[in-house]
mmCIF file of the N, C-alpha and C atoms, coordinates in Angstrom:
data_MODEL
# 
_entry.id   MODEL 
# 
loop_
_atom_site.group_PDB 
_atom_site.id 
_atom_site.type_symbol 
_atom_site.label_atom_id 
_atom_site.label_alt_id 
_atom_site.label_comp_id 
_atom_site.label_asym_id 
_atom_site.label_entity_id 
_atom_site.label_seq_id 
_atom_site.pdbx_PDB_ins_code 
_atom_site.Cartn_x 
_atom_site.Cartn_y 
_atom_site.Cartn_z 
_atom_site.occupancy 
_atom_site.B_iso_or_equiv 
_atom_site.pdbx_formal_charge 
_atom_site.auth_seq_id 
_atom_site.auth_comp_id 
_atom_site.auth_asym_id 
_atom_site.auth_atom_id 
_atom_site.pdbx_PDB_model_num 
ATOM 1   N N  . MET A 1 1  ? 77.644 89.655  95.899  1.00 0.00 ? 1  MET A N  1 
ATOM 2   C CA . MET A 1 1  ? 77.742 88.737  97.025  1.00 0.00 ? 1  MET A CA 1 
ATOM 3   C C  . MET A 1 1  ? 78.566 89.436  98.104  1.00 0.00 ? 1  MET A C  1 
ATOM 4   N N  . HIS A 1 2  ? 79.642 90.183  97.799  1.00 0.00 ? 2  HIS A N  1 
ATOM 5   C CA . HIS A 1 2  ? 80.379 90.935  98.719  1.00 0.00 ? 2  HIS A CA 1 
ATOM 6   C C  . HIS A 1 2  ? 79.536 91.761  99.576  1.00 0.00 ? 2  HIS A C  1 
ATOM 7   N N  . ASP A 1 3  ? 78.643 92.454  98.961  1.00 0.00 ? 3  ASP A N  1 
ATOM 8   C CA . ASP A 1 3  ? 77.703 93.298  99.729  1.00 0.00 ? 3  ASP A CA 1 
ATOM 9   C C  . ASP A 1 3  ? 76.787 92.632  100.726 1.00 0.00 ? 3  ASP A C  1 
ATOM 10  N N  . ALA A 1 4  ? 76.210 91.494  100.229 1.00 0.00 ? 4  ALA A N  1 
ATOM 11  C CA . ALA A 1 4  ? 75.497 90.605  101.035 1.00 0.00 ? 4  ALA A CA 1 
ATOM 12  C C  . ALA A 1 4  ? 76.223 90.140  102.252 1.00 0.00 ? 4  ALA A C  1 
ATOM 13  N N  . ASP A 1 5  ? 77.480 89.661  102.045 1.00 0.00 ? 5  ASP A N  1 
ATOM 14  C CA . ASP A 1 5  ? 78.256 89.274  103.162 1.00 0.00 ? 5  ASP A CA 1 
ATOM 15  C C  . ASP A 1 5  ? 78.491 90.315  104.155 1.00 0.00 ? 5  ASP A C  1 
ATOM 16  N N  . PHE A 1 6  ? 78.800 91.505  103.633 1.00 0.00 ? 6  PHE A N  1 
ATOM 17  C CA . PHE A 1 6  ? 79.015 92.629  104.521 1.00 0.00 ? 6  PHE A CA 1 
ATOM 18  C C  . PHE A 1 6  ? 77.733 93.005  105.357 1.00 0.00 ? 6  PHE A C  1 
ATOM 19  N N  . LEU A 1 7  ? 76.553 93.081  104.673 1.00 0.00 ? 7  LEU A N  1 
ATOM 20  C CA . LEU A 1 7  ? 75.324 93.351  105.507 1.00 0.00 ? 7  LEU A CA 1 
ATOM 21  C C  . LEU A 1 7  ? 75.063 92.235  106.452 1.00 0.00 ? 7  LEU A C  1 
ATOM 22  N N  . ARG A 1 8  ? 75.297 91.031  106.234 1.00 0.00 ? 8  ARG A N  1 
ATOM 23  C CA . ARG A 1 8  ? 75.089 89.908  107.108 1.00 0.00 ? 8  ARG A CA 1 
ATOM 24  C C  . ARG A 1 8  ? 76.027 90.147  108.329 1.00 0.00 ? 8  ARG A C  1 
ATOM 25  N N  . LYS A 1 9  ? 77.250 90.554  108.103 1.00 0.00 ? 9  LYS A N  1 
ATOM 26  C CA . LYS A 1 9  ? 78.258 90.718  109.188 1.00 0.00 ? 9  LYS A CA 1 
ATOM 27  C C  . LYS A 1 9  ? 77.864 91.906  110.089 1.00 0.00 ? 9  LYS A C  1 
ATOM 28  N N  . ILE A 1 10 ? 77.440 93.058  109.499 1.00 0.00 ? 10 ILE A N  1 
ATOM 29  C CA . ILE A 1 10 ? 77.022 94.096  110.428 1.00 0.00 ? 10 ILE A CA 1 
ATOM 30  C C  . ILE A 1 10 ? 75.718 93.842  111.164 1.00 0.00 ? 10 ILE A C  1 
ATOM 31  N N  . ALA A 1 11 ? 74.820 93.015  110.535 1.00 0.00 ? 11 ALA A N  1 
ATOM 32  C CA . ALA A 1 11 ? 73.635 92.672  111.186 1.00 0.00 ? 11 ALA A CA 1 
ATOM 33  C C  . ALA A 1 11 ? 73.969 91.795  112.363 1.00 0.00 ? 11 ALA A C  1 
ATOM 34  N N  . ASP A 1 12 ? 74.786 90.813  112.123 1.00 0.00 ? 12 ASP A N  1 
ATOM 35  C CA . ASP A 1 12 ? 75.192 89.854  113.297 1.00 0.00 ? 12 ASP A CA 1 
ATOM 36  C C  . ASP A 1 12 ? 75.940 90.515  114.412 1.00 0.00 ? 12 ASP A C  1 
ATOM 37  N N  . GLU A 1 13 ? 76.640 91.656  114.106 1.00 0.00 ? 13 GLU A N  1 
ATOM 38  C CA . GLU A 1 13 ? 77.387 92.365  115.141 1.00 0.00 ? 13 GLU A CA 1 
ATOM 39  C C  . GLU A 1 13 ? 76.507 93.234  115.973 1.00 0.00 ? 13 GLU A C  1 
ATOM 40  N N  . LYS A 1 14 ? 75.243 93.539  115.506 1.00 0.00 ? 14 LYS A N  1 
ATOM 41  C CA . LYS A 1 14 ? 74.405 94.257  116.209 1.00 0.00 ? 14 LYS A CA 1 
ATOM 42  C C  . LYS A 1 14 ? 74.895 95.749  116.552 1.00 0.00 ? 14 LYS A C  1 
ATOM 43  N N  . LYS A 1 15 ? 75.743 96.255  115.766 1.00 0.00 ? 15 LYS A N  1 
ATOM 44  C CA . LYS A 1 15 ? 76.233 97.623  115.887 1.00 0.00 ? 15 LYS A CA 1 
ATOM 45  C C  . LYS A 1 15 ? 75.475 98.660  115.127 1.00 0.00 ? 15 LYS A C  1 
ATOM 46  N N  . ILE A 1 16 ? 74.713 98.201  114.240 1.00 0.00 ? 16 ILE A N  1 
ATOM 47  C CA . ILE A 1 16 ? 73.929 99.157  113.361 1.00 0.00 ? 16 ILE A CA 1 
ATOM 48  C C  . ILE A 1 16 ? 72.464 99.052  113.803 1.00 0.00 ? 16 ILE A C  1 
ATOM 49  N N  . LYS A 1 17 ? 71.778 100.189 114.078 1.00 0.00 ? 17 LYS A N  1 
ATOM 50  C CA . LYS A 1 17 ? 70.521 100.183 114.639 1.00 0.00 ? 17 LYS A CA 1 
ATOM 51  C C  . LYS A 1 17 ? 69.525 100.727 113.575 1.00 0.00 ? 17 LYS A C  1 
ATOM 52  N N  . LYS A 1 18 ? 70.058 101.496 112.651 1.00 0.00 ? 18 LYS A N  1 
ATOM 53  C CA . LYS A 1 18 ? 69.138 102.173 111.652 1.00 0.00 ? 18 LYS A CA 1 
ATOM 54  C C  . LYS A 1 18 ? 69.933 102.178 110.330 1.00 0.00 ? 18 LYS A C  1 
ATOM 55  N N  . ALA A 1 19 ? 69.082 102.087 109.146 1.00 0.00 ? 19 ALA A N  1 
ATOM 56  C CA . ALA A 1 19 ? 69.609 102.093 107.834 1.00 0.00 ? 19 ALA A CA 1 
ATOM 57  C C  . ALA A 1 19 ? 68.711 102.956 106.933 1.00 0.00 ? 19 ALA A C  1 
ATOM 58  N N  . VAL A 1 20 ? 69.222 103.494 105.871 1.00 0.00 ? 20 VAL A N  1 
ATOM 59  C CA . VAL A 1 20 ? 68.584 104.118 104.781 1.00 0.00 ? 20 VAL A CA 1 
ATOM 60  C C  . VAL A 1 20 ? 68.810 103.381 103.548 1.00 0.00 ? 20 VAL A C  1 
ATOM 61  N N  . VAL A 1 21 ? 67.820 102.998 102.830 1.00 0.00 ? 21 VAL A N  1 
ATOM 62  C CA . VAL A 1 21 ? 67.812 102.296 101.556 1.00 0.00 ? 21 VAL A CA 1 
ATOM 63  C C  . VAL A 1 21 ? 67.376 103.324 100.504 1.00 0.00 ? 21 VAL A C  1 
ATOM 64  N N  . THR A 1 22 ? 68.097 103.561 99.503  1.00 0.00 ? 22 THR A N  1 
ATOM 65  C CA . THR A 1 22 ? 67.682 104.380 98.403  1.00 0.00 ? 22 THR A CA 1 
ATOM 66  C C  . THR A 1 22 ? 67.199 103.620 97.221  1.00 0.00 ? 22 THR A C  1 
ATOM 67  N N  . GLY A 1 23 ? 65.900 103.814 96.984  1.00 0.00 ? 23 GLY A N  1 
ATOM 68  C CA . GLY A 1 23 ? 65.273 103.095 95.857  1.00 0.00 ? 23 GLY A CA 1 
ATOM 69  C C  . GLY A 1 23 ? 64.186 102.147 96.474  1.00 0.00 ? 23 GLY A C  1 
ATOM 70  N N  . GLY A 1 24 ? 63.228 101.936 95.525  1.00 0.00 ? 24 GLY A N  1 
ATOM 71  C CA . GLY A 1 24 ? 62.058 101.154 95.926  1.00 0.00 ? 24 GLY A CA 1 
ATOM 72  C C  . GLY A 1 24 ? 61.895 99.981  94.924  1.00 0.00 ? 24 GLY A C  1 
ATOM 73  N N  . GLY A 1 25 ? 62.871 99.475  94.350  1.00 0.00 ? 25 GLY A N  1 
ATOM 74  C CA . GLY A 1 25 ? 62.679 98.375  93.569  1.00 0.00 ? 25 GLY A CA 1 
ATOM 75  C C  . GLY A 1 25 ? 62.786 97.119  94.281  1.00 0.00 ? 25 GLY A C  1 
ATOM 76  N N  . LEU A 1 26 ? 62.650 95.912  93.504  1.00 0.00 ? 26 LEU A N  1 
ATOM 77  C CA . LEU A 1 26 ? 62.569 94.711  94.166  1.00 0.00 ? 26 LEU A CA 1 
ATOM 78  C C  . LEU A 1 26 ? 63.759 94.297  95.005  1.00 0.00 ? 26 LEU A C  1 
ATOM 79  N N  . ILE A 1 27 ? 64.953 94.546  94.512  1.00 0.00 ? 27 ILE A N  1 
ATOM 80  C CA . ILE A 1 27 ? 66.146 94.179  95.350  1.00 0.00 ? 27 ILE A CA 1 
ATOM 81  C C  . ILE A 1 27 ? 66.163 95.017  96.454  1.00 0.00 ? 27 ILE A C  1 
ATOM 82  N N  . ASP A 1 28 ? 65.754 96.395  96.377  1.00 0.00 ? 28 ASP A N  1 
ATOM 83  C CA . ASP A 1 28 ? 65.851 97.326  97.545  1.00 0.00 ? 28 ASP A CA 1 
ATOM 84  C C  . ASP A 1 28 ? 64.766 96.869  98.635  1.00 0.00 ? 28 ASP A C  1 
ATOM 85  N N  . ILE A 1 29 ? 63.690 96.394  98.144  1.00 0.00 ? 29 ILE A N  1 
ATOM 86  C CA . ILE A 1 29 ? 62.605 95.945  99.153  1.00 0.00 ? 29 ILE A CA 1 
ATOM 87  C C  . ILE A 1 29 ? 63.082 94.700  99.812  1.00 0.00 ? 29 ILE A C  1 
ATOM 88  N N  . GLU A 1 30 ? 63.724 93.851  99.045  1.00 0.00 ? 30 GLU A N  1 
ATOM 89  C CA . GLU A 1 30 ? 64.189 92.523  99.622  1.00 0.00 ? 30 GLU A CA 1 
ATOM 90  C C  . GLU A 1 30 ? 65.295 92.794  100.715 1.00 0.00 ? 30 GLU A C  1 
ATOM 91  N N  . THR A 1 31 ? 66.253 93.812  100.326 1.00 0.00 ? 31 THR A N  1 
ATOM 92  C CA . THR A 1 31 ? 67.215 94.211  101.277 1.00 0.00 ? 31 THR A CA 1 
ATOM 93  C C  . THR A 1 31 ? 66.574 94.816  102.584 1.00 0.00 ? 31 THR A C  1 
ATOM 94  N N  . CYS A 1 32 ? 65.504 95.620  102.398 1.00 0.00 ? 32 CYS A N  1 
ATOM 95  C CA . CYS A 1 32 ? 64.867 96.109  103.620 1.00 0.00 ? 32 CYS A CA 1 
ATOM 96  C C  . CYS A 1 32 ? 64.298 95.002  104.507 1.00 0.00 ? 32 CYS A C  1 
ATOM 97  N N  . GLU A 1 33 ? 63.680 93.977  103.782 1.00 0.00 ? 33 GLU A N  1 
ATOM 98  C CA . GLU A 1 33 ? 63.184 92.861  104.506 1.00 0.00 ? 33 GLU A CA 1 
ATOM 99  C C  . GLU A 1 33 ? 64.262 92.218  105.318 1.00 0.00 ? 33 GLU A C  1 
ATOM 100 N N  . ALA A 1 34 ? 65.442 91.975  104.774 1.00 0.00 ? 34 ALA A N  1 
ATOM 101 C CA . ALA A 1 34 ? 66.482 91.222  105.440 1.00 0.00 ? 34 ALA A CA 1 
ATOM 102 C C  . ALA A 1 34 ? 66.978 92.032  106.602 1.00 0.00 ? 34 ALA A C  1 
ATOM 103 N N  . LEU A 1 35 ? 67.104 93.279  106.371 1.00 0.00 ? 35 LEU A N  1 
ATOM 104 C CA . LEU A 1 35 ? 67.665 94.253  107.600 1.00 0.00 ? 35 LEU A CA 1 
ATOM 105 C C  . LEU A 1 35 ? 66.613 94.325  108.593 1.00 0.00 ? 35 LEU A C  1 
ATOM 106 N N  . HIS A 1 36 ? 65.386 94.415  108.168 1.00 0.00 ? 36 HIS A N  1 
ATOM 107 C CA . HIS A 1 36 ? 64.191 94.437  109.229 1.00 0.00 ? 36 HIS A CA 1 
ATOM 108 C C  . HIS A 1 36 ? 64.304 93.127  110.011 1.00 0.00 ? 36 HIS A C  1 
ATOM 109 N N  . LEU A 1 37 ? 64.408 92.084  109.424 1.00 0.00 ? 37 LEU A N  1 
ATOM 110 C CA . LEU A 1 37 ? 64.458 90.744  110.133 1.00 0.00 ? 37 LEU A CA 1 
ATOM 111 C C  . LEU A 1 37 ? 65.634 90.720  111.064 1.00 0.00 ? 37 LEU A C  1 
ATOM 112 N N  . ALA A 1 38 ? 66.642 91.452  110.854 1.00 0.00 ? 38 ALA A N  1 
ATOM 113 C CA . ALA A 1 38 ? 67.870 91.510  111.620 1.00 0.00 ? 38 ALA A CA 1 
ATOM 114 C C  . ALA A 1 38 ? 67.711 92.547  112.759 1.00 0.00 ? 38 ALA A C  1 
ATOM 115 N N  . GLY A 1 39 ? 66.584 93.137  112.794 1.00 0.00 ? 39 GLY A N  1 
ATOM 116 C CA . GLY A 1 39 ? 66.244 94.120  113.914 1.00 0.00 ? 39 GLY A CA 1 
ATOM 117 C C  . GLY A 1 39 ? 66.798 95.495  113.627 1.00 0.00 ? 39 GLY A C  1 
ATOM 118 N N  . ILE A 1 40 ? 66.990 95.865  112.335 1.00 0.00 ? 40 ILE A N  1 
ATOM 119 C CA . ILE A 1 40 ? 67.504 97.115  111.961 1.00 0.00 ? 40 ILE A CA 1 
ATOM 120 C C  . ILE A 1 40 ? 66.237 98.021  111.505 1.00 0.00 ? 40 ILE A C  1 
ATOM 121 N N  . GLU A 1 41 ? 66.143 99.247  111.985 1.00 0.00 ? 41 GLU A N  1 
ATOM 122 C CA . GLU A 1 41 ? 65.080 100.138 111.653 1.00 0.00 ? 41 GLU A CA 1 
ATOM 123 C C  . GLU A 1 41 ? 65.361 100.669 110.264 1.00 0.00 ? 41 GLU A C  1 
ATOM 124 N N  . ILE A 1 42 ? 64.504 100.655 109.306 1.00 0.00 ? 42 ILE A N  1 
ATOM 125 C CA . ILE A 1 42 ? 64.728 100.983 107.918 1.00 0.00 ? 42 ILE A CA 1 
ATOM 126 C C  . ILE A 1 42 ? 63.924 102.274 107.529 1.00 0.00 ? 42 ILE A C  1 
ATOM 127 N N  . THR A 1 43 ? 64.599 103.132 106.763 1.00 0.00 ? 43 THR A N  1 
ATOM 128 C CA . THR A 1 43 ? 63.965 104.318 106.124 1.00 0.00 ? 43 THR A CA 1 
ATOM 129 C C  . THR A 1 43 ? 64.304 104.079 104.556 1.00 0.00 ? 43 THR A C  1 
ATOM 130 N N  . ILE A 1 44 ? 63.102 104.180 103.771 1.00 0.00 ? 44 ILE A N  1 
ATOM 131 C CA . ILE A 1 44 ? 63.401 104.068 102.320 1.00 0.00 ? 44 ILE A CA 1 
ATOM 132 C C  . ILE A 1 44 ? 63.074 105.399 101.674 1.00 0.00 ? 44 ILE A C  1 
ATOM 133 N N  . VAL A 1 45 ? 63.969 105.675 100.770 1.00 0.00 ? 45 VAL A N  1 
ATOM 134 C CA . VAL A 1 45 ? 63.965 106.936 99.997  1.00 0.00 ? 45 VAL A CA 1 
ATOM 135 C C  . VAL A 1 45 ? 63.764 106.542 98.518  1.00 0.00 ? 45 VAL A C  1 
ATOM 136 N N  . GLU A 1 46 ? 62.615 106.993 98.045  1.00 0.00 ? 46 GLU A N  1 
ATOM 137 C CA . GLU A 1 46 ? 62.290 106.725 96.612  1.00 0.00 ? 46 GLU A CA 1 
ATOM 138 C C  . GLU A 1 46 ? 61.753 107.949 95.876  1.00 0.00 ? 46 GLU A C  1 
ATOM 139 N N  . MET A 1 47 ? 62.264 108.259 94.814  1.00 0.00 ? 47 MET A N  1 
ATOM 140 C CA . MET A 1 47 ? 61.728 109.448 94.062  1.00 0.00 ? 47 MET A CA 1 
ATOM 141 C C  . MET A 1 47 ? 60.472 109.326 93.259  1.00 0.00 ? 47 MET A C  1 
ATOM 142 N N  . LEU A 1 48 ? 60.078 108.118 92.996  1.00 0.00 ? 48 LEU A N  1 
ATOM 143 C CA . LEU A 1 48 ? 58.837 107.780 92.243  1.00 0.00 ? 48 LEU A CA 1 
ATOM 144 C C  . LEU A 1 48 ? 57.669 107.915 93.243  1.00 0.00 ? 48 LEU A C  1 
ATOM 145 N N  . PRO A 1 49 ? 56.412 108.019 92.744  1.00 0.00 ? 49 PRO A N  1 
ATOM 146 C CA . PRO A 1 49 ? 55.266 108.038 93.671  1.00 0.00 ? 49 PRO A CA 1 
ATOM 147 C C  . PRO A 1 49 ? 54.957 106.770 94.414  1.00 0.00 ? 49 PRO A C  1 
ATOM 148 N N  . GLN A 1 50 ? 55.497 105.646 93.992  1.00 0.00 ? 50 GLN A N  1 
ATOM 149 C CA . GLN A 1 50 ? 55.174 104.378 94.686  1.00 0.00 ? 50 GLN A CA 1 
ATOM 150 C C  . GLN A 1 50 ? 56.460 103.544 94.639  1.00 0.00 ? 50 GLN A C  1 
ATOM 151 N N  . LEU A 1 51 ? 56.537 102.552 95.589  1.00 0.00 ? 51 LEU A N  1 
ATOM 152 C CA . LEU A 1 51 ? 57.505 101.558 95.576  1.00 0.00 ? 51 LEU A CA 1 
ATOM 153 C C  . LEU A 1 51 ? 57.121 100.438 94.615  1.00 0.00 ? 51 LEU A C  1 
ATOM 154 N N  . LEU A 1 52 ? 58.107 99.741  94.158  1.00 0.00 ? 52 LEU A N  1 
ATOM 155 C CA . LEU A 1 52 ? 57.864 98.637  93.187  1.00 0.00 ? 52 LEU A CA 1 
ATOM 156 C C  . LEU A 1 52 ? 57.017 99.108  91.974  1.00 0.00 ? 52 LEU A C  1 
ATOM 157 N N  . SER A 1 53 ? 57.613 100.049 91.304  1.00 0.00 ? 53 SER A N  1 
ATOM 158 C CA . SER A 1 53 ? 56.932 100.717 90.212  1.00 0.00 ? 53 SER A CA 1 
ATOM 159 C C  . SER A 1 53 ? 56.490 99.912  89.062  1.00 0.00 ? 53 SER A C  1 
ATOM 160 N N  . PHE A 1 54 ? 57.010 98.714  88.972  1.00 0.00 ? 54 PHE A N  1 
ATOM 161 C CA . PHE A 1 54 ? 56.543 97.775  87.932  1.00 0.00 ? 54 PHE A CA 1 
ATOM 162 C C  . PHE A 1 54 ? 55.214 97.174  88.155  1.00 0.00 ? 54 PHE A C  1 
ATOM 163 N N  . LEU A 1 55 ? 54.625 97.351  89.448  1.00 0.00 ? 55 LEU A N  1 
ATOM 164 C CA . LEU A 1 55 ? 53.362 96.948  89.769  1.00 0.00 ? 55 LEU A CA 1 
ATOM 165 C C  . LEU A 1 55 ? 52.325 98.071  89.547  1.00 0.00 ? 55 LEU A C  1 
ATOM 166 N N  . ASP A 1 56 ? 51.062 97.776  89.352  1.00 0.00 ? 56 ASP A N  1 
ATOM 167 C CA . ASP A 1 56 ? 50.101 98.663  89.238  1.00 0.00 ? 56 ASP A CA 1 
ATOM 168 C C  . ASP A 1 56 ? 49.803 99.311  90.700  1.00 0.00 ? 56 ASP A C  1 
ATOM 169 N N  . PRO A 1 57 ? 49.253 100.443 90.751  1.00 0.00 ? 57 PRO A N  1 
ATOM 170 C CA . PRO A 1 57 ? 49.178 101.172 92.132  1.00 0.00 ? 57 PRO A CA 1 
ATOM 171 C C  . PRO A 1 57 ? 48.398 100.367 93.072  1.00 0.00 ? 57 PRO A C  1 
ATOM 172 N N  . GLU A 1 58 ? 47.488 99.679  92.738  1.00 0.00 ? 58 GLU A N  1 
ATOM 173 C CA . GLU A 1 58 ? 46.642 98.836  93.702  1.00 0.00 ? 58 GLU A CA 1 
ATOM 174 C C  . GLU A 1 58 ? 47.458 97.747  94.295  1.00 0.00 ? 58 GLU A C  1 
ATOM 175 N N  . MET A 1 59 ? 48.164 97.063  93.420  1.00 0.00 ? 59 MET A N  1 
ATOM 176 C CA . MET A 1 59 ? 49.038 95.962  93.949  1.00 0.00 ? 59 MET A CA 1 
ATOM 177 C C  . MET A 1 59 ? 50.205 96.594  94.777  1.00 0.00 ? 59 MET A C  1 
ATOM 178 N N  . ALA A 1 60 ? 50.803 97.640  94.416  1.00 0.00 ? 60 ALA A N  1 
ATOM 179 C CA . ALA A 1 60 ? 51.906 98.197  95.210  1.00 0.00 ? 60 ALA A CA 1 
ATOM 180 C C  . ALA A 1 60 ? 51.442 98.685  96.580  1.00 0.00 ? 60 ALA A C  1 
ATOM 181 N N  . SER A 1 61 ? 50.227 99.127  96.708  1.00 0.00 ? 61 SER A N  1 
ATOM 182 C CA . SER A 1 61 ? 49.742 99.731  98.033  1.00 0.00 ? 61 SER A CA 1 
ATOM 183 C C  . SER A 1 61 ? 49.545 98.596  98.930  1.00 0.00 ? 61 SER A C  1 
# 
C-alpha cells in the first residue's frame, strides 16, 4: 500500500515522465497500466520470452 501511495503521489506531481518496470507478471502489467494512464512513458524489462508467462503464447500476444 505504501508503494501505491508513493506512485500515486509522483504521478499527481507530474515530475516523472518515464519509468522502467522490471518484470512482466500481472502486478507489473497493472502497474504499467496505472502509470500509463497517469501520462508516464513506460519501458518493461522482462527476461522471459513473453509477458504474462502464465498465459499461453497466443493469449499473451
